[in-house]
One Martini backbone bead per residue (centre of mass of N, CA, C, O) as a GRO file, in nm:
protein
  403
    1MET     BB    1  -2.887   2.249  -0.244
    2THR     BB    2  -2.547   2.313  -0.350
    3SER     BB    3  -2.276   2.114  -0.469
    4LEU     BB    4  -1.916   2.058  -0.503
    5ASP     BB    5  -1.719   1.820  -0.669
    6VAL     BB    6  -1.385   1.803  -0.590
    7ARG     BB    7  -1.102   1.683  -0.804
    8PRO     BB    8  -0.796   1.685  -0.742
    9THR     BB    9  -0.458   1.695  -0.814
   10ALA     BB   10  -0.133   1.666  -0.759
   11ARG     BB   11  -0.039   1.870  -0.980
   12GLN     BB   12  -0.228   2.104  -0.891
   13LEU     BB   13  -0.128   2.135  -0.592
   14ALA     BB   14   0.177   2.175  -0.661
   15ALA     BB   15   0.092   2.448  -0.849
   16ALA     BB   16  -0.003   2.621  -0.642
   17PRO     BB   17  -0.053   2.925  -0.541
   18GLU     BB   18  -0.053   3.165  -0.341
   19PRO     BB   19  -0.243   3.290  -0.107
   20PRO     BB   20  -0.398   3.509   0.033
   21ALA     BB   21  -0.290   3.717   0.277
   22ALA     BB   22  -0.531   3.706   0.475
   23LEU     BB   23  -0.548   3.397   0.488
   24GLN     BB   24  -0.261   3.337   0.566
   25SER     BB   25  -0.268   3.494   0.838
   26GLU     BB   26  -0.501   3.350   0.980
   27TYR     BB   27  -0.408   3.020   0.906
   28THR     BB   28  -0.094   3.068   1.059
   29LYS     BB   29  -0.157   3.087   1.349
   30LEU     BB   30   0.023   3.094   1.662
   31PRO     BB   31   0.107   3.017   1.964
   32SER     BB   32   0.374   3.117   2.167
   33SER     BB   33   0.354   2.829   2.341
   34LEU     BB   34   0.456   2.661   2.129
   35PRO     BB   35   0.648   2.419   2.086
   36LYS     BB   36   0.943   2.384   1.906
   37VAL     BB   37   0.917   2.080   1.821
   38VAL     BB   38   0.704   2.113   1.608
   39GLU     BB   39   0.867   2.263   1.388
   40ARG     BB   40   1.110   2.079   1.386
   41THR     BB   41   0.960   1.822   1.295
   42ALA     BB   42   0.841   1.934   1.036
   43ARG     BB   43   1.111   1.991   0.895
   44GLN     BB   44   1.221   1.707   0.903
   45ILE     BB   45   0.991   1.560   0.740
   46THR     BB   46   1.001   1.781   0.483
   47ALA     BB   47   1.257   1.726   0.373
   48GLY     BB   48   1.276   1.795   0.013
   49ALA     BB   49   1.051   1.965  -0.044
   50ASP     BB   50   0.908   2.177  -0.308
   51ASN     BB   51   0.618   2.204  -0.161
   52HIS     BB   52   0.323   2.212   0.015
   53TYR     BB   53   0.215   1.944  -0.092
   54GLU     BB   54   0.456   1.765  -0.013
   55GLU     BB   55   0.450   1.837   0.285
   56ALA     BB   56   0.166   1.733   0.344
   57VAL     BB   57   0.219   1.428   0.263
   58LYS     BB   58   0.448   1.382   0.470
   59LEU     BB   59   0.286   1.425   0.716
   60GLN     BB   60   0.063   1.213   0.666
   61ASP     BB   61   0.250   0.964   0.640
   62TRP     BB   62   0.383   0.984   0.918
   63PHE     BB   63   0.126   0.943   1.088
   64ALA     BB   64  -0.007   0.682   0.917
   65VAL     BB   65   0.281   0.509   0.866
   66THR     BB   66   0.606   0.589   0.943
   67GLY     BB   67   0.598   0.701   1.267
   68GLY     BB   68   0.454   0.487   1.482
   69PHE     BB   69   0.163   0.521   1.525
   70GLN     BB   70  -0.136   0.503   1.737
   71TYR     BB   71  -0.466   0.407   1.788
   72ASP     BB   72  -0.615   0.578   2.092
   73THR     BB   73  -0.894   0.653   2.301
   74SER     BB   74  -0.739   0.643   2.602
   75VAL     BB   75  -0.552   0.860   2.580
   76LYS     BB   76  -0.338   1.111   2.770
   77VAL     BB   77  -0.204   1.451   2.670
   78GLY     BB   78  -0.380   1.684   2.736
   79HIS     BB   79  -0.363   2.044   2.717
   80GLY     BB   80  -0.290   2.237   2.473
   81PRO     BB   81   0.004   2.295   2.319
   82GLY     BB   82   0.158   2.066   2.488
   83ALA     BB   83  -0.008   1.823   2.369
   84ILE     BB   84   0.145   1.791   2.111
   85ALA     BB   85   0.418   1.714   2.223
   86ASN     BB   86   0.310   1.462   2.372
   87PHE     BB   87   0.206   1.323   2.126
   88LEU     BB   88   0.485   1.303   1.965
   89LYS     BB   89   0.612   1.122   2.193
   90GLN     BB   90   0.393   0.888   2.230
   91LYS     BB   91   0.226   0.804   1.960
   92GLU     BB   92  -0.086   0.845   2.095
   93GLY     BB   93  -0.423   0.842   1.959
   94PHE     BB   94  -0.663   1.040   1.810
   95CYS     BB   95  -0.808   1.227   1.569
   96VAL     BB   96  -0.763   1.497   1.711
   97HIS     BB   97  -0.456   1.475   1.746
   98PHE     BB   98  -0.379   1.445   1.454
   99SER     BB   99  -0.519   1.703   1.338
  100PHE     BB  100  -0.379   1.916   1.529
  101ALA     BB  101  -0.092   1.848   1.460
  102MET     BB  102  -0.093   1.886   1.149
  103ALA     BB  103  -0.195   2.173   1.146
  104ALA     BB  104   0.035   2.300   1.314
  105MET     BB  105   0.263   2.207   1.123
  106ALA     BB  106   0.164   2.346   0.879
  107ARG     BB  107   0.179   2.634   0.989
  108THR     BB  108   0.494   2.634   1.031
  109LEU     BB  109   0.515   2.621   0.701
  110GLY     BB  110   0.277   2.822   0.576
  111ILE     BB  111   0.007   2.649   0.586
  112PRO     BB  112  -0.312   2.662   0.565
  113ALA     BB  113  -0.505   2.567   0.860
  114ARG     BB  114  -0.756   2.321   0.970
  115VAL     BB  115  -1.034   2.185   1.159
  116ALA     BB  116  -1.248   1.914   1.111
  117VAL     BB  117  -1.585   1.819   1.221
  118GLY     BB  118  -1.751   1.493   1.196
  119PHE     BB  119  -1.820   1.229   0.965
  120ALA     BB  120  -1.816   0.920   0.869
  121PRO     BB  121  -1.910   0.699   0.684
  122GLY     BB  122  -2.166   0.508   0.689
  123THR     BB  123  -2.424   0.260   0.691
  124VAL     BB  124  -2.569   0.052   0.478
  125GLN     BB  125  -2.888  -0.033   0.428
  126ALA     BB  126  -3.135  -0.241   0.305
  127ASP     BB  127  -3.310   0.026   0.200
  128GLY     BB  128  -3.049   0.239   0.131
  129THR     BB  129  -2.978   0.370   0.370
  130ILE     BB  130  -2.791   0.580   0.606
  131SER     BB  131  -2.603   0.512   0.893
  132VAL     BB  132  -2.529   0.759   1.154
  133THR     BB  133  -2.324   0.761   1.427
  134GLN     BB  134  -2.125   0.836   1.689
  135LYS     BB  135  -1.897   0.635   1.594
  136ASP     BB  136  -1.844   0.829   1.318
  137ALA     BB  137  -1.681   1.026   1.452
  138HIS     BB  138  -1.471   1.296   1.321
  139ALA     BB  139  -1.128   1.416   1.234
  140TRP     BB  140  -0.976   1.669   1.019
  141PRO     BB  141  -0.757   1.812   0.806
  142GLU     BB  142  -0.733   2.138   0.641
  143LEU     BB  143  -0.587   2.261   0.339
  144TYR     BB  144  -0.482   2.539   0.156
  145PHE     BB  145  -0.549   2.587  -0.206
  146GLU     BB  146  -0.521   2.750  -0.461
  147GLY     BB  147  -0.804   2.685  -0.672
  148VAL     BB  148  -0.944   2.463  -0.455
  149GLY     BB  149  -0.914   2.480  -0.147
  150TRP     BB  150  -1.027   2.299   0.095
  151THR     BB  151  -0.814   2.019   0.187
  152ARG     BB  152  -0.815   1.690   0.255
  153PHE     BB  153  -0.667   1.503   0.517
  154GLU     BB  154  -0.523   1.165   0.650
  155PRO     BB  155  -0.352   1.086   0.960
  156THR     BB  156  -0.530   0.861   1.065
  157PRO     BB  157  -0.505   0.559   1.163
  158THR     BB  158  -0.771   0.333   1.066
  159ARG     BB  159  -0.906   0.606   0.959
  160GLY     BB  160  -1.026   0.626   0.691
  161THR     BB  161  -0.894   0.784   0.387
  162ALA     BB  162  -0.679   0.844   0.156
  163PRO     BB  163  -0.657   1.062  -0.082
  164SER     BB  164  -0.584   1.045  -0.410
  165TYR     BB  165  -0.405   1.314  -0.420
  166THR     BB  166  -0.179   1.166  -0.216
  167GLN     BB  167  -0.101   0.999  -0.447
  168SER     BB  168   0.136   0.885  -0.641
  169ASP     BB  169   0.243   0.932  -0.966
  170THR     BB  170   0.313   0.623  -1.115
  171PRO     BB  171   0.470   0.430  -1.320
  172GLY     BB  172   0.353   0.137  -1.355
  173SER     BB  173   0.104  -0.153  -1.353
  174SER     BB  174   0.257  -0.419  -1.345
  175LEU     BB  175   0.351  -0.723  -1.306
  176PRO     BB  176   0.605  -0.874  -1.201
  177GLU     BB  177   0.914  -0.958  -1.336
  178GLU     BB  178   1.148  -1.133  -1.431
  179ALA     BB  179   1.465  -1.141  -1.447
  180LEU     BB  180   1.671  -1.019  -1.701
  181PRO     BB  181   1.901  -1.043  -1.908
  182SER     BB  182   2.138  -0.889  -2.039
  183LYS     BB  183   2.238  -0.792  -2.342
  184GLY     BB  184   2.540  -0.898  -2.301
  185ALA     BB  185   2.384  -1.177  -2.174
  186SER     BB  186   2.291  -1.454  -2.326
  187SER     BB  187   2.123  -1.771  -2.308
  188ALA     BB  188   2.149  -1.806  -2.589
  189PRO     BB  189   2.284  -1.906  -2.848
  190SER     BB  190   2.512  -1.848  -3.078
  191ALA     BB  191   2.492  -1.705  -3.415
  192ALA     BB  192   2.767  -1.759  -3.480
  193ALA     BB  193   2.984  -1.881  -3.698
  194SER     BB  194   3.181  -2.158  -3.733
  195PRO     BB  195   3.496  -2.258  -3.852
  196SER     BB  196   3.387  -2.542  -3.727
  197GLU     BB  197   3.173  -2.807  -3.727
  198SER     BB  198   3.346  -2.967  -3.479
  199CYS     BB  199   3.371  -2.667  -3.333
  200GLY     BB  200   3.248  -2.498  -3.099
  201GLY     BB  201   3.234  -2.213  -2.910
  202ARG     BB  202   3.285  -2.342  -2.631
  203LEU     BB  203   3.541  -2.509  -2.717
  204ARG     BB  204   3.715  -2.256  -2.792
  205GLU     BB  205   3.733  -2.148  -2.503
  206LEU     BB  206   3.885  -2.408  -2.376
  207GLN     BB  207   4.017  -2.493  -2.664
  208PRO     BB  208   4.162  -2.578  -2.924
  209CYS     BB  209   4.042  -2.723  -3.222
  210ASP     BB  210   4.320  -2.913  -3.274
  211SER     BB  211   4.267  -3.074  -3.043
  212PRO     BB  212   4.197  -3.391  -2.931
  213SER     BB  213   3.972  -3.326  -2.727
  214ALA     BB  214   3.798  -3.156  -2.904
  215ALA     BB  215   3.721  -3.384  -3.098
  216VAL     BB  216   3.591  -3.568  -2.900
  217ALA     BB  217   3.383  -3.376  -2.786
  218ALA     BB  218   3.234  -3.325  -3.057
  219GLN     BB  219   3.138  -3.619  -3.098
  220HIS     BB  220   2.969  -3.617  -2.815
  221ASP     BB  221   2.778  -3.365  -2.875
  222GLY     BB  222   2.629  -3.351  -3.123
  223SER     BB  223   2.311  -3.185  -3.135
  224GLY     BB  224   2.324  -2.891  -2.976
  225THR     BB  225   2.125  -2.702  -3.114
  226ASP     BB  226   1.874  -2.877  -3.086
  227TRP     BB  227   1.870  -2.894  -2.784
  228TRP     BB  228   1.839  -2.595  -2.722
  229GLY     BB  229   1.580  -2.552  -2.878
  230ARG     BB  230   1.401  -2.746  -2.711
  231LEU     BB  231   1.444  -2.600  -2.440
  232LEU     BB  232   1.325  -2.322  -2.525
  233ILE     BB  233   1.047  -2.431  -2.607
  234ALA     BB  234   0.975  -2.549  -2.325
  235VAL     BB  235   0.999  -2.289  -2.167
  236GLY     BB  236   0.800  -2.118  -2.325
  237ALA     BB  237   0.553  -2.305  -2.272
  238LEU     BB  238   0.561  -2.270  -1.957
  239LEU     BB  239   0.518  -1.964  -1.963
  240VAL     BB  240   0.245  -1.959  -2.106
  241LEU     BB  241   0.105  -2.119  -1.878
  242ALA     BB  242   0.184  -1.951  -1.626
  243VAL     BB  243   0.068  -1.663  -1.656
  244PRO     BB  244  -0.243  -1.723  -1.604
  245LEU     BB  245  -0.152  -1.853  -1.305
  246THR     BB  246  -0.031  -1.622  -1.126
  247PRO     BB  247  -0.269  -1.518  -0.949
  248LEU     BB  248  -0.346  -1.795  -0.825
  249LEU     BB  249  -0.054  -1.848  -0.691
  250TRP     BB  250  -0.043  -1.599  -0.527
  251ARG     BB  251  -0.296  -1.634  -0.347
  252LYS     BB  252  -0.200  -1.908  -0.228
  253ARG     BB  253   0.042  -1.792  -0.089
  254VAL     BB  254  -0.084  -1.562   0.081
  255ARG     BB  255  -0.283  -1.748   0.232
  256ALA     BB  256  -0.065  -1.928   0.367
  257LEU     BB  257   0.074  -1.701   0.531
  258ARG     BB  258  -0.173  -1.579   0.685
  259LEU     BB  259  -0.281  -1.888   0.795
  260GLY     BB  260  -0.051  -1.969   0.939
  261GLY     BB  261   0.179  -1.983   1.150
  262HIS     BB  262   0.248  -1.849   1.498
  263ALA     BB  263   0.320  -1.679   1.753
  264ARG     BB  264   0.235  -1.699   2.107
  265THR     BB  265   0.240  -1.423   2.135
  266ALA     BB  266   0.087  -1.123   2.142
  267ARG     BB  267   0.203  -1.026   1.870
  268GLY     BB  268   0.146  -1.283   1.702
  269VAL     BB  269  -0.157  -1.283   1.741
  270ALA     BB  270  -0.214  -0.999   1.618
  271GLU     BB  271  -0.092  -1.049   1.338
  272HIS     BB  272  -0.279  -1.294   1.271
  273THR     BB  273  -0.548  -1.141   1.288
  274LEU     BB  274  -0.489  -0.930   1.074
  275ALA     BB  275  -0.425  -1.137   0.841
  276ALA     BB  276  -0.701  -1.269   0.844
  277TRP     BB  277  -0.864  -1.015   0.771
  278GLN     BB  278  -0.729  -0.960   0.509
  279GLU     BB  279  -0.820  -1.227   0.379
  280LEU     BB  280  -1.116  -1.184   0.400
  281THR     BB  281  -1.142  -0.915   0.239
  282ASP     BB  282  -1.014  -1.043  -0.019
  283SER     BB  283  -1.221  -1.266  -0.065
  284ALA     BB  284  -1.448  -1.062  -0.107
  285TRP     BB  285  -1.329  -0.919  -0.341
  286ASP     BB  286  -1.306  -1.165  -0.529
  287HIS     BB  287  -1.649  -1.173  -0.491
  288GLY     BB  288  -1.741  -0.845  -0.529
  289ILE     BB  289  -1.626  -0.707  -0.247
  290PRO     BB  290  -1.507  -0.422  -0.187
  291PRO     BB  291  -1.317  -0.234  -0.001
  292ASP     BB  292  -1.379  -0.022   0.310
  293GLU     BB  293  -1.162   0.178   0.494
  294SER     BB  294  -1.382   0.358   0.656
  295LEU     BB  295  -1.458   0.114   0.808
  296THR     BB  296  -1.520  -0.069   1.052
  297PRO     BB  297  -1.505  -0.387   1.131
  298ARG     BB  298  -1.803  -0.426   1.201
  299LYS     BB  299  -1.922  -0.284   0.936
  300ALA     BB  300  -1.771  -0.457   0.735
  301ALA     BB  301  -1.912  -0.724   0.833
  302ASP     BB  302  -2.200  -0.634   0.755
  303ARG     BB  303  -2.136  -0.594   0.452
  304ILE     BB  304  -2.043  -0.885   0.388
  305VAL     BB  305  -2.299  -1.035   0.478
  306ARG     BB  306  -2.498  -0.883   0.292
  307LEU     BB  307  -2.359  -0.905   0.005
  308GLY     BB  308  -2.288  -1.227   0.045
  309ARG     BB  309  -2.512  -1.392   0.158
  310LEU     BB  310  -2.477  -1.519   0.438
  311ASP     BB  311  -2.490  -1.745   0.653
  312PRO     BB  312  -2.491  -1.778   0.982
  313ALA     BB  313  -2.215  -1.911   1.018
  314ALA     BB  314  -2.049  -1.711   0.844
  315GLY     BB  315  -2.136  -1.459   0.984
  316SER     BB  316  -2.015  -1.531   1.264
  317ALA     BB  317  -1.722  -1.544   1.159
  318VAL     BB  318  -1.693  -1.252   1.084
  319HIS     BB  319  -1.767  -1.123   1.366
  320ARG     BB  320  -1.533  -1.265   1.530
  321LEU     BB  321  -1.301  -1.140   1.368
  322ALA     BB  322  -1.385  -0.842   1.416
  323ASP     BB  323  -1.360  -0.847   1.713
  324ALA     BB  324  -1.060  -0.925   1.726
  325VAL     BB  325  -0.958  -0.662   1.574
  326GLU     BB  326  -1.066  -0.462   1.787
  327GLN     BB  327  -0.894  -0.566   2.011
  328VAL     BB  328  -0.621  -0.502   1.878
  329LEU     BB  329  -0.674  -0.186   1.818
  330TYR     BB  330  -0.821  -0.095   2.123
  331ALA     BB  331  -0.730  -0.279   2.338
  332PRO     BB  332  -0.509  -0.289   2.588
  333ALA     BB  333  -0.585  -0.628   2.615
  334PRO     BB  334  -0.598  -0.853   2.405
  335ARG     BB  335  -0.773  -1.122   2.315
  336PRO     BB  336  -0.739  -1.431   2.217
  337ALA     BB  337  -0.807  -1.580   1.893
  338ALA     BB  338  -0.955  -1.865   1.797
  339GLY     BB  339  -0.994  -1.981   1.465
  340ALA     BB  340  -0.935  -1.779   1.222
  341ALA     BB  341  -0.875  -1.967   0.982
  342GLN     BB  342  -1.152  -2.109   0.990
  343ASP     BB  343  -1.325  -1.857   0.949
  344VAL     BB  344  -1.217  -1.788   0.668
  345ARG     BB  345  -1.300  -2.051   0.524
  346ARG     BB  346  -1.599  -2.033   0.589
  347VAL     BB  347  -1.645  -1.761   0.442
  348THR     BB  348  -1.547  -1.844   0.159
  349GLU     BB  349  -1.752  -2.069   0.114
  350GLY     BB  350  -1.996  -1.872   0.141
  351LEU     BB  351  -1.921  -1.695  -0.106
  352ARG     BB  352  -1.917  -1.919  -0.317
  353ALA     BB  353  -2.213  -2.018  -0.281
  354GLY     BB  354  -2.333  -1.710  -0.351
  355ALA     BB  355  -2.207  -1.729  -0.626
  356SER     BB  356  -2.142  -1.732  -0.932
  357GLY     BB  357  -1.972  -1.888  -1.172
  358GLY     BB  358  -1.808  -1.641  -1.281
  359THR     BB  359  -1.711  -1.548  -1.000
  360ARG     BB  360  -1.561  -1.799  -0.917
  361LEU     BB  361  -1.354  -1.807  -1.152
  362ARG     BB  362  -1.231  -1.529  -1.097
  363ALA     BB  363  -1.146  -1.582  -0.799
  364LEU     BB  364  -0.936  -1.798  -0.894
  365PHE     BB  365  -0.782  -1.671  -1.167
  366LEU     BB  366  -0.881  -1.335  -1.121
  367PRO     BB  367  -0.815  -1.190  -0.859
  368ARG     BB  368  -0.862  -0.872  -0.746
  369SER     BB  369  -0.636  -0.858  -0.513
  370SER     BB  370  -0.378  -0.866  -0.707
  371VAL     BB  371  -0.337  -0.553  -0.717
  372ARG     BB  372  -0.145  -0.528  -0.478
  373VAL     BB  373   0.111  -0.574  -0.655
  374MET     BB  374   0.096  -0.300  -0.800
  375TRP     BB  375   0.106  -0.125  -0.555
  376ALA     BB  376   0.385  -0.217  -0.456
  377VAL     BB  377   0.540  -0.136  -0.710
  378SER     BB  378   0.455   0.167  -0.699
  379ALA     BB  379   0.567   0.229  -0.419
  380ARG     BB  380   0.867   0.150  -0.481
  381TRP     BB  381   0.894   0.355  -0.712
  382ALA     BB  382   0.842   0.606  -0.537
  383ALA     BB  383   1.079   0.567  -0.337
  384LEU     BB  384   1.299   0.565  -0.542
  385ARG     BB  385   1.252   0.846  -0.651
  386THR     BB  386   1.294   0.997  -0.380
  387ARG     BB  387   1.590   0.906  -0.346
  388VAL     BB  388   1.697   1.025  -0.605
  389ALA     BB  389   1.600   1.319  -0.557
  390ALA     BB  390   1.766   1.360  -0.293
  391ALA     BB  391   2.057   1.288  -0.438
  392ARG     BB  392   2.086   1.498  -0.671
  393PRO     BB  393   2.211   1.757  -0.546
  394ALA     BB  394   2.480   1.618  -0.466
  395LEU     BB  395   2.561   1.566  -0.783
  396ARG     BB  396   2.585   1.853  -0.841
  397ARG     BB  397   2.741   2.113  -0.970
  398PRO     BB  398   2.862   2.389  -0.926
  399SER     BB  399   2.827   2.695  -1.031
  400GLY     BB  400   3.044   2.716  -1.317
  401GLN     BB  401   3.154   2.444  -1.343
  402ARG     BB  402   3.395   2.259  -1.502
  403GLY     BB  403   3.432   1.912  -1.673
   0.00000   0.00000   0.00000
């Protein structure tokens, strides 16, 4: 058997031509009983999109991120076309609901769509084989783009991973910098020569140089230029020392926020549990075990224990926290989990004990998870570009207008 690993780009999908008429007709059919709210919602979500690719990404992001949907395998939304309307109203369901809803909405926009049913990636075993069980069953929508073919999207939150071609190509991937003064307002002393050696530029702004108080102030001023120079050198030296320590300081700050105190309400406990799990997976990442978002918490725990070569105590801590996360994500009334912060610290110590000296140093001074800062900056830049692009048509003059 021969397969082709297709890796489309966002630009390629955005520029895809219209599909063949026969395929377009077949895969955009909709039942006449489909509630009007499905198409109306699809057009509201995709307003401002310039092509079918942008519409597809907006639909995916709405279901998976911005629309307020929750993954719930116990929800009942009914059957038939009306089930999609119920799902859009309740905003709770599992992969089948998300997939059929996105496919139907894509068809209302003229995008050929279908639903694929299969399995998510399984769990790698100690002997190198991959175990795929019934728990890995999954469904996802596929949209057709001419020149690429059927293309996967992932609208289901907490299941699978969003394909790379649905991520915006945004410039800038450096760590955020401190705000710098504008060119018109420098914090350094002025380089312009003063007409009087005993009356500096700042004194001239306050009072005439020939006034008695100016002369007295100049006498007490001493060597102002030297003082400013020393201050700038000291600040520069501190910055040179601080830059290499930025990732370390950022990770310490994030760790303290995630493992710190939390509200004793059900929501507070759930948020604390998820934050502790994020800290655990980031700590594993820092020690050379990159996260795999396609795995369930239980299988992710198995992977961390195996690759991190954790001792039984640390392994038990990983599984306790994974069980608590599954309670938060899937149980109707999750049980509160005590000791999450202690479990994270125990796992981190186990990862450090099993790592080489070089890995431990990198985890401390150049943690891999600090890349999340770059991702956050990139996401904000993409959001800013979207807002600017949406506002641009309103700023354009009508055709033929002069002025």
